[in-house]
NUVO-874930 format. One record per residue (C-alpha): residue in one letter; y, x, z. Coordinates in steps of 0.02 Angstrom, whole numbers, plus 50000, padded with zeros to 5 digits. Layout:
<atoms>
AYXZ/...
</atoms>
This chain:
<atoms>
X539845638555013/X540715621654968/X541925634054875/X540635640054781/X540145623654702/X540995620454510/X542055607054506/X541635592254413/X542785584554285/X543515567854251/X545085560554171/X545715548354319/X545265549854499/X545475533854616/X545665536654804/X544905520854879/X543635505954828/X544695491154903/X545455477754779/X546575491154712/X545125503954667/X544175489954599/X545335484254483/X545695501954428/X544005504754390/X543975488654277/X545635491554197/X545325511454159/X543465508054087/X544365495053960/X545615508253894/X544005520453871/X544685532754003/X543385540354121/X543665536654296/X542705540154470/X543295532754635/X543035541554803/X542835528454943/X542735534055136/X541635519155177/X539855515255127/X540445500655035/X541865491254944/X543115481555011/X544455491755082/X545435483155225/X544155469955220/X542695483455245/X543535491455403/X544325476555489/X542805467155549/X543635460955713/X543425443655795/X544215430155699/X544995444355561/X545645432055425/X546825431055270/X548595425255294/X548735420955118/X547725405055059/X546065409054981/X546405401354810/X547845413554791/X547095429254872/X546005433254740/X546145440954562/X546945432054430/X546545445554278/X544935435554241/X544565418254209/X542725420054220/X543065426454399/X544325414754472/X543325399854387/X541485405854473/X541925409854640/X541945396254765/X542855398554933/X542305387955095/X543915389055180/X545665386455154/X546045402655223/X544645414555204/X543745424755352/X543355443155335/X541615441255297/X542055429555149/X543215441155076/X542005454555095/X540815446055003/X542035442454856/X542455460854849/X540425463554823/X540525450854701/X541795458054594/X541035475354614/X539335469854561/X539905454554426/X541045470954337/X539665483554368/X541075495954453/X539835503554575/X539115517054467/X540945524854448/X541195525754639/X540565539954764/X540385531754929/X540335540855093/X541745553855014/X543395555055091/X544745566554988/X545325579755095/X546555589654986/X547285587954811/X548295601254724/X549285600754571/X548905615754440/X550545617154344/X549735626354214/X548105616054186/X549095602654196/X547875593054312/X547315590254494/X546095598354613/X545445587054730/X544215591954868/X543255582254994/X542375581855151/X540595581455064/X540905598054987/X541175589454821/X542645595154706/X543485586654565/X544725591554427/X545595577054364/X547125574454247/X547635558554337/X547635555254535/X547925536954581/X548025532454772/X547345516354799/X547155520354986/X547855504755046/X549445500555162/X548605496355326/X547075509155331/X547565522055465/X547245512855621/X548155520155770/X547935522555949/X549365524356076/X549615539856173/X549095532056341/X548425545556464/X546735543956504/X545865535756374/X544525548856383/X544205544856551/X543765526956515/X541875524656566/X541605506656476/X541715504156267/X543525506756179/X543845497556013/X545155496555885/X545215482955768/X545525492155632/X543835501655659/X542905489255709/X540945492255719/X540015483255573/X538625476955699/X540015468755791/X540105466855969/X539665454956097/X540855451456248/X539725440256337/X540155440656509/X541305454956523/X543075458156585/X544045463156414/X545785471056406/X546755467256228/X548085479556210/X549385474956081/X549915456756010/X550175459055831/X549425450855695/X547595457155733/X547705454355912/X548365436555890/X546785431455768/X545585441955890/X546225435556058/X545545416056051/X543895421855984/X543685435456136/X544255424256251/X542745411756194/X541525425256255/X542435435956387/X542255430356561/X543835437756601/X545275441856445/X546885452456515/X548125454256368/X549385467856379/X550815463856273/X552475475556240/X553285464556108/X553035446956077/X552725440655881/X553135425255801/X551775416055758/X551355399955658/X549675389555661/X548665389855514/X547965373455511/X546375382055429/X545025371455375/X543625368155249/X543855371055066/X544105353254990/X543195351054823/X544865342854754/X545995356754816/X544995370354731/X544825360054569/X546625357254547/X547015375454578/X545355380354447/X546115366654318/X547875373854319/X547695392654364/X548605399954227/X550195390654248/X549865392654430/X549765412054436/X551185414854303/X552295403454441/X551675413854577/X551925429354497/X553745427354496/X553875420754682/X554755432254805/X552995434354896/X551915432454754/X551365417154830/X551525399254757/X552375387554898/X553955376554894/X555455386454930/X556775373954976/X558425381554903/X559835375355000/X560425382455176/X559755378455347/X561595376255384/X561975363855251/X561025348555327/X561145340055490/X560105345055637/X558985330655628/X558565334955423/X558335353755476/X557065350155625/X556155338055502/X555855351955379/X555345362855508/X554075349755585/X553385346555406/X553145366555400/X552435367655554/X551195353255527/X550815362055364/X550355379055447/X550555396455368/X551765408555310/X552695396355204/X553535391055359/X554905404455315/X555325395155158/X555935380555237/X557725385855189/X558425398055073/X559375408955197/X558125412755346/X558155430655311/X559745432855266/X560905422855388/X560675424355577/X561365409255618/X560055398955503/X558695411655555/X559285406855742/X558795387855708/X557145392755650/X556775405655791/X557325391655905/X556145378855839/X554735391155860/X555075396156027/X555295377956090/X553585375456007/X552775389656104/X553595382856276/X552705363756235/X551155374356202/X550915385556340/X550855375356504/X551445391156625/X553395391456593/X553375408856651/X552025414256531/X552815405356391/X554485413556404/X553505431156404/X552635424856236/X554215418356171/X555045432556069/X556875436156082/X557345452756020/X556975452055823/X557515436755710/X555965426555650/X555095434455488/X555795452255514/X554285457255586/X552665450855490/X552465433155535/X550745430555602/X549615413855583/X548425408455719/X547235396755762/X547515391655944/X548275408955999/X549685401156110/X548515387556179/X547265402556228/X548365406656379/X548215389456460/X546185396156489/X545975400056689/X545215416656645/X546535422056513/X547805434456589/X549555440556514/X550415455956566/X552045460056507/X552215477856486/X553995478056458/X554115474056649/X552415482756714/X552175497256597/X550465503656548/X550385522156640/X548785526956614/X547015522956566/X545775524956711/X543895525656711/X543845507856784/X545165499856678/X547105498956634/X548385505356780/X549975494556749/X551375492956860/X550545499956996/X549165488556983/X547375493956911/X546625479856801/X544575483256818/X543875478856630/X542355484156533/X542975485656379/X544615488956303/X545205481256123/X546685490556056/X547755480255928/X548885493755931/X549135492855722/X549215507155599/X550205520655527/X550645509455395/X550955514355205/X551085531255224/X549735538555369/X548085536855239/X549095547155097/X549775558755210/X548055560855292/X547665569955130/X548315588155100/X549275584354938/X550315599154871/X551195597154705/X552315607854601/X552715625654672/X551385619954819/X552695606754885/X551695596255027/X551725577655013/X552265578655202/X553605588755177/X554145579855034/X554135564255154/X554795572755307/X556435562155318/X555225546055270/X554405541355111/X555255543054945/X554625536454791/X555305529154613/X554775510054612/X553455513854741/X552305521054596/X552535540354589/X553655554254686/X554635567154619/X553705583654609/X552055576854603/X551545575454432/X550065562854357/X550105555554534/X550215537354549/X550225525454705/X549675507554687/X550745497154819/X551605512654885/X553185512354992/X554685505954898/X553645492354813/X553425473654889/X551735478454957/X551585471655123/X552915460155099/X551955449354960/X550255442854918/X549465460554899/X548285455254759/X549725449454654/X550515467054690/X548995476354666/X548805467654498/X550485472454444/X550475490154487/X548865491854415/X549175485254245/X550945495054237/X549985511954287/X548685508754154/X549835505354023/X550805520854062/X549295528954038/X548765520853875/X550715525353812/X550475542153865/X548795544153757/X549605535853613/X551215546453606/X550145563753634/X550785565053822/X549695572553956/X551025573954110/X552145560654162/X553215562454322/X554765553654395/X556385563154399/X557215566754575/X558665557454520/X557755541854486/X556845542254641/X558405544254753/X559305529754650/X557615518454692/X557675523254864/X559635521054889/X559195503554795/X557785499654907/X558675502155068/X560325494155018/X559345478354952/X558605478655134/X560115480255223/X560825462555141/X559385455155262/X559005453155420/X557225464555412/X558095479855482/X558685470655647/X556855473155698/X556025487755782/X554485486055655/X553165495455563/X553995491755406/X555365505655469/X553855515555550/X554565512655723/X552755509955796/X552345528255769/X553255539655894/X554195553955794/X554015543555625/X555715544255528/X556435527555525/X556685520355331/X556295504255280/X554965505955165/X554345490255079/X555485482454935/X556275466254981/X557065461754816/X555555449954765/X553795451254675/X554515442354520/X556245454454517/X555165469254544/X554045465854406/X555365462054284/X556195478954333/X554555487354306/X554345477554132/X556155481554064/X555735500954115/X554105501654022/X554945492953873/X556435502953867/X555225518153850/X555135523854048/X556865530154086/X556925538954244/X555175547054209/X554845563254109/X553355567754001/X552765583253923/X551745584153764/X549705589353770/X550075605253660/X551345611653767/X550045609253919/X548785617853813/X549925631853766/X550275635753952/X548555637353990/
</atoms>
């Protein structure tokens, strides 16, 4: 029946209505390009729509985790906290959608299931779970990097008699854990945020940790008027400076080596960063991500802090990471995470010593012991950067599937296009700074580049744009060569896809820095898009 429905047509089809999808719709409308966005949820916000777990909060300061393309938007919105929580960020996304009148171009509760390239017609046919079929000249995937929640392959999950939740798919009405025995499995970023909040409700909390993560206190607090106005008075200059930073976040980057100063000077710098809070701790010295000896000084400092915060020495040692350099897994920020393990009703289970063997009707079986619980929270992360893309059956030239094209790991040119998939653009895809950056800064840069490329095509009379296989392979090699100049590959992280059994190991984000990457992209556009091939519109029409 669905196949009988006549396809509708649009010029650009956007998948996703998070911050990337919203800005895309705004830019495309400004160019006069008809566009439609498909969104699986019933509202905008992307990751902030889905991730409603207790304590969900951004690790980039609110004054910087916001759009910079509109002076009106950044002047009229007021944040209540230094690091905004999920409800406030979602309210901001809704404000943007309403302020720019974007909802009329979004189809909610609609998930793209397949996309097939029609070579003769030079367009994409996209099918959805609602039976809606759409023909689009351009397909733009704004699907997010952390959108495909992952449950671990533990036997017996279906046998559990209580409630199971995943931090990435949290019930919109919330969950009340009052009086419950709760298990949290995983200690990544979402768990580090959720555990202190859940502990305030639960009668008993058992945390199952496989790999400890480094976390820095956020020092979150109310947004002061003086701080907000300092940013608003100087937004253009501060935004411009942030766009040239390695992470797209404006903070003081100490230009000297951690090994070039005395131990007392080094410690003073770490103490100041720890007191200030946030991810800027990793900017304490210039070589923390490139020199293992320098990195060890920072890691030792944080481990010492953990031992000072956690009263039980054995628990402190379990929580102190020792199997990866600090910062090579996503550095976390927290509010009283380590202190939570001092509470008498909070217990830590070291899964490396006492592995989880199965989930039973009554709880979690680990190390020969059953931990009886009423609810289980899986904070086990995502099939990062590729999971949501590969959930769509995407077929390019000659029927090539994206899954086959990425069988040995995701391969892109600039994280923007994939060889063999014409007129298909990725926003913050693998091979771009994406998750190593302030996502909104990277989103704006990618959307602007794609929209400028579409404007170039229209002006030059082209209807098809694609990257060459050679340019793609050169970029993949460059991404990995740059990564291996750093300590990042020493961590068994989701940056490498290591959290997904059987997923090919390839370093996915570009570590060269937001400013360097922007310059490369700008030079390619200014140079007439070397590494990309274009087909004139009349040539496509003649082939139809």
